[in-house]
C-alpha positions in Angstrom: -9.9 -3.9 -23.1 -9.6 -5.7 -19.7 -7.5 -8.5 -21.0 -5.3 -6.0 -22.8 -4.8 -4.0 -19.6 -4.0 -7.1 -17.6 -1.4 -8.2 -20.1 0.3 -4.7 -20.0 0.2 -4.7 -16.2 2.0 -8.1 -16.0 4.5 -7.0 -18.6 5.2 -3.8 -16.7 5.7 -5.7 -13.5 8.3 -8.0 -15.1 10.1 -5.1 -16.7 10.3 -3.3 -13.3 11.6 -6.5 -11.6 14.3 -6.8 -14.3 15.1 -3.1 -13.9 15.5 -3.4 -10.2 17.9 -6.3 -10.6 20.1 -4.4 -13.1 19.9 -1.2 -11.1 21.1 -3.0 -7.9 23.8 -5.0 -9.6 25.3 -2.1 -11.5 25.1 0.3 -8.5 26.5 -2.3 -6.1 29.5 -2.8 -8.4 30.2 0.9 -8.9 29.3 2.6 -5.6 31.6 2.0 -2.5 29.8 3.2 0.7 33.1 2.9 2.6 35.0 5.2 0.2 34.7 8.3 2.4 36.3 6.3 5.3 39.3 5.2 3.3 40.5 8.8 2.8 40.5 9.7 6.4 43.7 10.4 8.2 44.6 8.4 10.0 43.0 5.5 8.1 40.7 3.5 10.4 41.8 0.0 11.3 40.6 -3.1 9.4 38.3 -4.0 12.3 36.4 -0.7 11.7 35.8 -1.6 8.0 34.7 -5.1 8.9 32.2 -3.8 11.5 30.9 -1.2 9.0 30.6 -3.8 6.2 28.5 -6.0 8.6 26.4 -3.0 9.6 25.6 -2.1 6.0 25.1 -5.7 5.0 28.1 -5.6 2.5 29.5 -8.9 3.9 26.5 -10.9 2.5 26.5 -12.6 -0.9 25.3 -10.2 -3.7 22.1 -12.1 -4.5 21.1 -12.2 -0.8 21.8 -8.5 -0.6 19.5 -7.9 -3.6 16.8 -10.0 -2.1 16.9 -8.2 1.2 16.8 -4.8 -0.5 14.0 -5.8 -2.9 11.8 -7.2 -0.1 12.4 -4.1 1.9 11.5 -1.8 -1.0 8.3 -3.8 -1.6 7.4 -3.0 2.0 8.3 0.7 1.7 11.8 0.3 3.4 14.6 1.7 1.3 17.2 0.9 3.9 19.3 3.3 5.9 21.9 5.8 4.7 25.5 5.8 5.9 24.5 7.9 9.0 22.0 5.2 9.9 18.9 7.3 9.1 16.0 5.7 7.0 16.2 6.7 3.3 12.5 6.1 2.6 10.9 9.1 4.5 13.4 11.6 3.1 13.1 10.2 -0.4 9.3 10.4 -0.4 9.4 14.0 0.9 11.9 15.0 -1.8 9.8 13.1 -4.4 6.8 15.3 -3.5 8.9 18.4 -4.3 10.3 17.0 -7.5 6.9 15.8 -8.6 5.5 19.3 -8.7 8.2 20.3 -11.2 8.1 17.2 -13.3 4.3 17.0 -13.7 4.1 20.7 -14.5 7.0 20.5 -17.0 5.5 17.4 -18.7 2.0 19.0 -19.0 3.5 22.2 -20.4 5.8 20.4 -22.8 3.0 18.1 -24.1 0.5 21.0 -24.6 3.0 23.2 -26.4 4.3 20.2 -28.5 0.8 19.4 -29.7 -0.2 23.0 -30.4 3.1 24.0 -32.1 3.3 20.6 -34.0 -0.2 20.9 -35.4 0.2 24.6 -36.4 3.5 24.1 -38.1 2.2 21.1 -39.9 -0.9 22.9 -41.2 1.2 26.0 -42.1 4.0 24.0 -43.6 6.7 26.2 -45.3 5.1 29.4 -44.0 6.7 32.0 -41.8 5.3 30.5 -38.6 6.7 27.1 -39.5 10.2 28.5 -40.0 10.1 30.5 -36.8 8.9 27.6 -34.7 11.5 25.3 -36.4 14.3 27.8 -35.6 13.2 28.1 -32.0 12.9 24.4 -31.6 16.5 23.8 -32.9 17.9 26.5 -30.6 16.2 24.9 -27.6 17.3 21.4 -28.6 20.9 22.7 -28.7 20.8 24.6 -25.4 21.8 22.6 -22.3 19.2 22.7 -19.6 21.5 24.2 -17.0 22.4 27.1 -19.4 18.8 27.8 -20.2 18.0 27.8 -16.5 20.8 30.3 -15.8 19.6 32.5 -18.7 16.0 32.5 -17.3 17.3 33.4 -13.8 19.6 36.3 -15.0 17.7 37.7 -18.0 14.1 37.0 -17.3 13.3 36.8 -13.6 15.4 39.7 -12.4 14.3 42.1 -15.2 10.7 41.1 -14.9 10.6 41.5 -11.2 12.3 45.0 -11.6 9.7 45.9 -14.3 6.7 45.2 -12.1 8.3 46.4 -8.9 7.9 43.2 -6.9 9.1 39.6 -6.8 6.8 37.3 -8.7 9.4 35.0 -10.4 11.7 33.4 -7.8 15.1 32.1 -8.7 15.9 29.9 -5.6 14.2 27.2 -3.5 10.8 25.6 -4.0 9.1 28.0 -1.5 9.9 31.0 0.6 11.6 30.1 3.9 9.1 29.5 6.7 6.0 30.2 4.7 4.5 26.8 5.4 4.6 27.8 9.1 2.9 31.2 8.9 1.2 31.4 5.5 -2.4 30.7 4.6 -3.3 27.9 2.2 -3.7 30.5 -0.6 -0.4 32.2 0.2 1.5 29.0 0.2 -0.1 27.9 -3.1 0.8 31.1 -4.9 4.2 31.3 -3.4 5.0 27.8 -4.7 3.5 28.7 -8.1 5.9 31.6 -8.3 8.9 29.4 -7.4 7.7 26.8 -9.9 7.4 28.9 -13.0 11.1 29.2 -14.1 12.1 25.6 -13.2 9.1 24.4 -15.1 9.9 26.4 -18.2 13.6 25.3 -18.1 12.7 21.7 -17.8 9.8 21.7 -20.2 12.0 23.3 -22.9 14.2 20.3 -22.7 11.5 18.1 -24.2 9.0 20.4 -25.9 11.4 21.3 -28.7 12.0 17.7 -29.7 8.4 16.5 -29.1 7.0 19.3 -31.3 9.1 18.1 -34.2 7.8 14.6 -33.8 4.2 15.9 -33.6 4.8 18.0 -36.8 6.2 15.0 -38.7 3.4 12.8 -37.5 0.7 15.3 -38.4 2.1 15.8 -41.9 2.1 12.1 -42.4 -1.6 11.8 -41.3 -2.7 14.8 -43.4 -1.5 13.1 -46.6 -3.4 9.8 -45.8 -6.3 8.5 -47.8 -8.9 8.7 -45.1 -8.2 12.4 -44.6 -8.8 13.1 -48.3 -11.9 10.9 -48.2 -13.3 12.9 -45.3 -12.8 16.1 -47.1 -14.3 14.7 -50.3 -17.4 13.8 -48.4 -17.8 17.4 -47.4 -16.7 17.2 -43.7 -15.4 20.6 -42.6 -11.6 20.7 -42.7 -11.2 21.6 -39.0 -13.4 18.7 -37.9 -11.4 16.2 -40.1 -8.1 17.7 -38.8 -8.9 17.5 -35.1 -11.3 14.5 -34.8 -9.5 12.1 -37.2 -6.1 13.6 -38.0 -5.0 14.7 -34.6 -6.2 11.6 -32.9 -4.0 9.3 -35.1 -1.1 11.8 -35.0 -1.0 11.6 -31.2 0.0 7.9 -31.2 3.7 8.5 -32.2 3.9 11.4 -29.7 2.6 9.2 -26.9 5.5 6.8 -27.5 8.0 9.7 -27.5 6.6 11.2 -24.3 6.7 7.8 -22.5 10.3 7.3 -23.5 11.2 10.9 -22.6 10.1 10.5 -18.9 13.7 9.3 -18.1 15.0 12.5 -19.8 12.7 14.6 -17.7 13.9 13.0 -14.5 17.5 13.4 -15.6 16.9 17.1 -16.4 15.2 17.6 -13.0 18.4 16.7 -11.3 20.2 19.5 -13.0 17.3 22.0 -12.7 17.0 21.4 -9.0 20.7 22.1 -8.6 20.5 25.4 -10.5 17.4 26.6 -8.7 18.4 25.2 -5.3 15.4 23.0 -4.9 15.4 20.4 -2.1 14.0 17.7 -4.4 14.8 14.1 -5.2 17.5 15.0 -7.7 19.5 17.1 -5.3 19.2 14.4 -2.7 20.6 12.0 -5.3 23.6 14.3 -6.2 24.6 15.5 -2.8 23.6 12.7 -0.4 23.9 9.8 -2.9 26.7 10.3 -5.3 28.4 13.0 -3.2 28.8 10.6 -0.2 28.8 7.3 -2.2 25.7 6.3 -0.2 24.5 3.1 -1.8 20.9 3.1 -0.5 20.3 6.7 -1.5 21.5 6.1 -5.0 19.4 2.9 -5.3 16.4 4.6 -3.9 16.5 7.4 -6.5 17.2 5.0 -9.4 14.4 2.5 -8.5 11.9 5.3 -8.0 12.9 6.8 -11.4 12.6 3.4 -13.0 9.2 2.9 -11.5 7.9 6.2 -13.1 9.5 5.4 -16.4 7.7 2.0 -16.5 4.5 3.6 -15.2 4.4 6.2 -18.0 5.1 3.5 -20.6 2.2 1.5 -19.2 0.0 4.6 -19.4 1.2 5.1 -23.0 0.2 1.5 -23.8 -3.3 2.1 -22.5 -3.6 5.4 -24.4 -2.7 3.5 -27.6 -5.8 1.4 -27.1 -7.9 4.5 -26.5 -6.5 6.4 -29.5 -6.7 3.4 -31.8 -9.2 0.6 -30.9 -7.4 -1.8 -33.4 -4.5 -2.0 -30.9 -6.4 -3.5 -28.1 -7.9 -6.2 -30.4 -4.5 -7.3 -31.7 
């Protein structure tokens, strides 16, 4: 197991290094940090652009710029934005906000996908299977921003009116100023209330598709020889289903979840915009793309790439836990 883990760690490090190179080259070729200055009236003189290029390091060869940026990132320095402020501290603060939503959404989506996938597989062609399938296809077809708007307008407002107080919040990640005057318990429950709707909206993006994979995987496992052999030996059906069937059926879902991390991060960008969260996605849209700020865009992309690689590494390690034959191969 140790050798298997070391091999996966080295492979993940190489993938992340290659990703950083591609991210930097593609971003440097498409994002012009000086674009906002070119539209000013009157247009600044050439000397201004030359000084700005030197200040931002744009006058250096592209490979040297990549090396400077990479060594800085390895030391926790993501460079400065156009205004001259460090990107790293702001990015890490925004990441903490986004992480609450992403982690909660992933946990909710995984749990629902497993439960719904197993139930619909066991009850194949029954009413519950048809209902779950219909709901899944509807959620797959719905854009995340549209689902978020529906939750805000038709769930939160009516639910709050029904119980006579605000429990489901439709904007921001916490009530303004509560971190200054609230107790630890008050801050926690306030953030939970703000977290519910964005989590549901973001989790629905992945749960619907993941549950279909889990159902298909579970159906395949249930028709296998070892499942029939276990039943023939007199092992209770539920024990065979959970201990042997579900364990093997989780392997394909693990792959799908690891690949879907990028989708979750992409969905978080839209969800944060709809719910007005001050997270990493909003920072990417408004301060990065909105102002053509190269270091902000690069920071968001490399952090997202890191988590995609990290979750794929976790998936590789989970394969070895779920199926011991993998770590021996």
